[in-house]
Structures are given as C-alpha cells and as structure tokens.
OpenMM code with the backbone's topology and positions (N, CA, C; nanometers):
from openmm import Vec3, app, unit

residues = "UNK UNK UNK UNK UNK UNK UNK UNK UNK UNK UNK UNK UNK UNK UNK UNK UNK UNK UNK UNK UNK UNK UNK UNK UNK UNK UNK UNK UNK UNK UNK UNK UNK UNK UNK UNK UNK UNK UNK UNK UNK UNK UNK UNK UNK UNK UNK UNK UNK UNK UNK UNK UNK UNK UNK UNK UNK UNK UNK UNK UNK UNK UNK UNK UNK UNK UNK UNK UNK".split()
positions = [
    Vec3(0.0715, -0.0915, 0.0009),
    Vec3(0.0450, 0.0292, -0.0097),
    Vec3(0.1013, 0.1198, 0.0265),
    Vec3(0.0944, 0.1979, -0.0676),
    Vec3(0.1415, 0.3405, -0.1117),
    Vec3(0.1085, 0.3864, 0.0191),
    Vec3(0.2172, 0.5223, -0.0045),
    Vec3(0.2015, 0.5950, 0.1562),
    Vec3(0.0588, 0.7275, 0.1341),
    Vec3(0.0315, 0.7714, 0.0552),
    Vec3(-0.0756, 0.7794, -0.0119),
    Vec3(-0.1827, 0.7767, 0.0078),
    Vec3(-0.2114, 0.6317, -0.0359),
    Vec3(-0.3262, 0.5659, 0.0304),
    Vec3(-0.3510, 0.5453, 0.1851),
    Vec3(-0.2225, 0.5002, 0.2104),
    Vec3(-0.2313, 0.5000, 0.3373),
    Vec3(-0.2722, 0.6379, 0.4477),
    Vec3(-0.2328, 0.7589, 0.3998),
    Vec3(-0.2127, 0.8553, 0.4134),
    Vec3(-0.3993, 0.9064, 0.4132),
    Vec3(-0.4489, 0.8840, 0.2710),
    Vec3(-0.5916, 0.8863, 0.3081),
    Vec3(-0.6744, 0.7957, 0.3209),
    Vec3(-0.6324, 0.6746, 0.3956),
    Vec3(-0.7050, 0.5754, 0.4931),
    Vec3(-0.7102, 0.6345, 0.6542),
    Vec3(-0.5769, 0.6750, 0.6603),
    Vec3(-0.5658, 0.7657, 0.7838),
    Vec3(-0.6484, 0.8676, 0.8065),
    Vec3(-0.6638, 0.9674, 0.7315),
    Vec3(-0.7580, 1.0738, 0.7250),
    Vec3(-0.9391, 1.0306, 0.7317),
    Vec3(-0.9731, 0.9362, 0.6639),
    Vec3(-1.0892, 0.8763, 0.6553),
    Vec3(-1.1548, 0.8047, 0.7892),
    Vec3(-1.0429, 0.7391, 0.8363),
    Vec3(-1.0968, 0.6610, 0.9711),
    Vec3(-1.0893, 0.7589, 1.0474),
    Vec3(-1.0137, 0.8571, 1.0917),
    Vec3(-1.0090, 0.9486, 1.2036),
    Vec3(-1.1093, 1.0368, 1.1846),
    Vec3(-1.1251, 1.0793, 1.0708),
    Vec3(-1.2729, 1.2130, 1.0208),
    Vec3(-1.3910, 1.1119, 1.0784),
    Vec3(-1.3829, 0.9487, 1.0542),
    Vec3(-1.5332, 0.8958, 1.0691),
    Vec3(-1.5701, 0.8596, 1.2307),
    Vec3(-1.4348, 0.8405, 1.3126),
    Vec3(-1.4213, 0.7939, 1.3980),
    Vec3(-1.4715, 0.9013, 1.4833),
    Vec3(-1.4220, 1.0289, 1.5218),
    Vec3(-1.4645, 1.1347, 1.5629),
    Vec3(-1.6388, 1.1504, 1.5357),
    Vec3(-1.6620, 1.1667, 1.4041),
    Vec3(-1.8196, 1.2078, 1.3802),
    Vec3(-1.8956, 1.1245, 1.4327),
    Vec3(-1.8271, 0.9664, 1.4694),
    Vec3(-1.9311, 0.9253, 1.5289),
    Vec3(-1.9152, 0.8756, 1.6837),
    Vec3(-1.8341, 0.9337, 1.7104),
    Vec3(-1.7884, 1.0058, 1.8926),
    Vec3(-1.7132, 0.8935, 1.9885),
    Vec3(-1.6427, 0.8543, 1.8755),
    Vec3(-1.6126, 0.6663, 1.9799),
    Vec3(-1.4684, 0.7272, 1.9942),
    Vec3(-1.3751, 0.6336, 2.0981),
    Vec3(-1.2267, 0.6486, 2.1264),
    Vec3(-1.1836, 0.5693, 2.0349),
    Vec3(-1.0418, 0.5330, 2.0178),
    Vec3(-0.9366, 0.5215, 1.9682),
    Vec3(-0.9765, 0.3914, 2.0498),
    Vec3(-0.9271, 0.3648, 2.1700),
    Vec3(-0.9573, 0.2517, 2.2650),
    Vec3(-1.1007, 0.2085, 2.2353),
    Vec3(-1.2098, 0.2551, 2.2214),
    Vec3(-1.3602, 0.1885, 2.1671),
    Vec3(-1.3307, 0.0884, 2.0155),
    Vec3(-1.2842, 0.1899, 1.9269),
    Vec3(-1.2670, 0.1457, 1.7625),
    Vec3(-1.1816, 0.0017, 1.8057),
    Vec3(-1.0486, 0.0121, 1.8703),
    Vec3(-0.9569, -0.1158, 1.9011),
    Vec3(-1.0418, -0.2081, 1.9788),
    Vec3(-1.1145, -0.2231, 2.0279),
    Vec3(-1.1957, -0.3173, 2.0848),
    Vec3(-1.3125, -0.3837, 2.0037),
    Vec3(-1.3492, -0.2946, 1.8613),
    Vec3(-1.4556, -0.3490, 1.8038),
    Vec3(-1.3791, -0.4031, 1.6882),
    Vec3(-1.2754, -0.3752, 1.6629),
    Vec3(-1.1937, -0.4201, 1.5649),
    Vec3(-1.0693, -0.5616, 1.6133),
    Vec3(-1.0986, -0.5585, 1.7396),
    Vec3(-1.0196, -0.6655, 1.8062),
    Vec3(-0.8616, -0.6309, 1.7557),
    Vec3(-0.8488, -0.4969, 1.7843),
    Vec3(-0.6735, -0.4932, 1.8050),
    Vec3(-0.6278, -0.4119, 1.8852),
    Vec3(-0.4968, -0.4097, 1.8993),
    Vec3(-0.4250, -0.2999, 2.0601),
    Vec3(-0.4673, -0.1509, 1.9909),
    Vec3(-0.4868, -0.0856, 2.1246),
    Vec3(-0.5036, 0.0706, 2.0698),
    Vec3(-0.4200, 0.1519, 2.0150),
    Vec3(-0.2753, 0.0903, 2.0051),
    Vec3(-0.1985, 0.1393, 1.9385),
    Vec3(-0.2012, 0.1536, 1.8009),
    Vec3(-0.2414, 0.0260, 1.7435),
    Vec3(-0.2743, -0.0235, 1.6315),
    Vec3(-0.3306, 0.0831, 1.5855),
    Vec3(-0.4872, 0.1529, 1.6245),
    Vec3(-0.5784, 0.2530, 1.5739),
    Vec3(-0.4659, 0.3857, 1.5857),
    Vec3(-0.4053, 0.4015, 1.6710),
    Vec3(-0.3320, 0.5166, 1.6335),
    Vec3(-0.2231, 0.5365, 1.5403),
    Vec3(-0.1577, 0.3911, 1.5282),
    Vec3(-0.0480, 0.3990, 1.3862),
    Vec3(-0.1074, 0.3991, 1.2825),
    Vec3(-0.2708, 0.3720, 1.2864),
    Vec3(-0.3442, 0.3402, 1.1415),
    Vec3(-0.3712, 0.5139, 1.1139),
    Vec3(-0.4090, 0.5881, 1.2701),
    Vec3(-0.4650, 0.7274, 1.1993),
    Vec3(-0.3312, 0.7952, 1.1834),
    Vec3(-0.2121, 0.7650, 1.1750),
    Vec3(-0.1121, 0.8318, 1.1283),
    Vec3(-0.0651, 0.7399, 1.0456),
    Vec3(-0.1239, 0.6869, 0.9391),
    Vec3(-0.0856, 0.6367, 0.8362),
    Vec3(0.0672, 0.6018, 0.8381),
    Vec3(0.0973, 0.4912, 0.9392),
    Vec3(0.2164, 0.4529, 0.9700),
    Vec3(0.2362, 0.2912, 0.9604),
    Vec3(0.1227, 0.2127, 0.9070),
    Vec3(0.1041, 0.0755, 0.9110),
    Vec3(0.0722, 0.0508, 0.8030),
    Vec3(0.0224, -0.0721, 0.7374),
    Vec3(-0.0537, -0.1370, 0.6455),
    Vec3(-0.1517, -0.1921, 0.7015),
    Vec3(-0.2854, -0.2018, 0.6191),
    Vec3(-0.3603, -0.2668, 0.6947),
    Vec3(-0.4475, -0.3759, 0.5706),
    Vec3(-0.4772, -0.4671, 0.6910),
    Vec3(-0.5317, -0.6035, 0.5564),
    Vec3(-0.6888, -0.5574, 0.5017),
    Vec3(-0.7064, -0.6257, 0.3792),
    Vec3(-0.8301, -0.6771, 0.3501),
    Vec3(-0.9476, -0.6041, 0.4325),
    Vec3(-0.9322, -0.7583, 0.5186),
    Vec3(-1.0323, -0.7765, 0.5835),
    Vec3(-1.0572, -0.6761, 0.7377),
    Vec3(-0.9541, -0.6066, 0.7517),
    Vec3(-0.9392, -0.4815, 0.8412),
    Vec3(-1.0267, -0.3803, 0.7853),
    Vec3(-0.9972, -0.3579, 0.6691),
    Vec3(-1.0740, -0.2513, 0.6171),
    Vec3(-1.2019, -0.3125, 0.5815),
    Vec3(-1.2682, -0.4089, 0.5566),
    Vec3(-1.4045, -0.4768, 0.5403),
    Vec3(-1.4433, -0.4225, 0.7153),
    Vec3(-1.4043, -0.4541, 0.7509),
    Vec3(-1.4265, -0.4597, 0.9414),
    Vec3(-1.5097, -0.2835, 0.9517),
    Vec3(-1.4045, -0.2056, 0.9004),
    Vec3(-1.3997, -0.0658, 0.9091),
    Vec3(-1.5798, -0.0093, 0.8423),
    Vec3(-1.5269, -0.0711, 0.7084),
    Vec3(-1.6306, -0.0433, 0.6490),
    Vec3(-1.7493, -0.0763, 0.6781),
    Vec3(-1.7705, -0.1853, 0.7231),
    Vec3(-1.8995, -0.2670, 0.7658),
    Vec3(-1.9281, -0.1740, 0.9178),
    Vec3(-1.8585, -0.1149, 0.9954),
    Vec3(-1.8659, -0.0796, 1.1069),
    Vec3(-1.9090, 0.0747, 1.0848),
    Vec3(-1.8589, 0.1655, 0.9974),
    Vec3(-1.8869, 0.2921, 0.9338),
    Vec3(-2.0365, 0.2512, 0.8816),
    Vec3(-2.0684, 0.2102, 0.8203),
    Vec3(-2.1690, 0.1483, 0.7332),
    Vec3(-2.1848, 0.2159, 0.5926),
    Vec3(-2.0373, 0.2073, 0.5260),
    Vec3(-2.0217, 0.2491, 0.4183),
    Vec3(-1.9542, 0.1330, 0.3494),
    Vec3(-1.9114, 0.1351, 0.1554),
    Vec3(-1.8423, 0.0809, 0.1018),
    Vec3(-1.7359, 0.0530, 0.1363),
    Vec3(-1.6610, -0.0144, 0.1547),
    Vec3(-1.5427, 0.0323, 0.1859),
    Vec3(-1.4083, 0.0829, 0.0830),
    Vec3(-1.4390, 0.1057, -0.0594),
    Vec3(-1.3664, 0.1766, -0.1290),
    Vec3(-1.3626, 0.2980, -0.1021),
    Vec3(-1.4633, 0.3424, -0.0325),
    Vec3(-1.5079, 0.4808, 0.0190),
    Vec3(-1.3998, 0.5503, 0.1532),
    Vec3(-1.3480, 0.4430, 0.2355),
    Vec3(-1.2243, 0.4606, 0.3118),
    Vec3(-1.1307, 0.5075, 0.2486),
    Vec3(-1.0653, 0.4589, 0.1193),
    Vec3(-0.9942, 0.4714, 0.0243),
    Vec3(-0.9596, 0.5957, -0.0687),
    Vec3(-1.0820, 0.6701, -0.0727),
    Vec3(-1.1397, 0.7773, -0.1759),
    Vec3(-1.1201, 0.9012, -0.0820),
] * unit.nanometer
topology = app.Topology()
chain = topology.addChain("A")
for resn in residues:
    res = topology.addResidue(resn, chain)
    for name in ("N", "CA", "C"):
        topology.addAtom(name, app.Element.getBySymbol(name[0]), res)
C-alpha cells in the first residue's frame, strides 16, 4: 500500500471515528486490535489488511472503497 493511500485511509478513519464520537480504544475493541494499532493506522504508519478495511467499512456502514477515496 502506497503512503498516499495510507494517508488518505488514515484521514478518513479518524474523521469517521470522531464524527461517530468514539475513542481509539473503543474502535480497537470493535476491531479486536490493540489501541496502538488504531493510533498508528490514523497516522498512516502501518499497512492494513483487506479484512480490517472490510470490518471498518461495516462498522461505519459504508462501502469499503470509500475509506480509500
């Protein structure tokens, strides 16, 4: 995954998370990952699997491709 795509995904996740008014910790529990994973994800520092993108999309009730747009 290119850095540009990671950055876009990071921005979108943080925006959606704050709009839904949930903490990083709450999102990490929903995804079954460590809180630091969400922090790194929102900073564009890690790659994410397709499965996690799908989980996020389902949680935010949108199509997965919109997380990358």
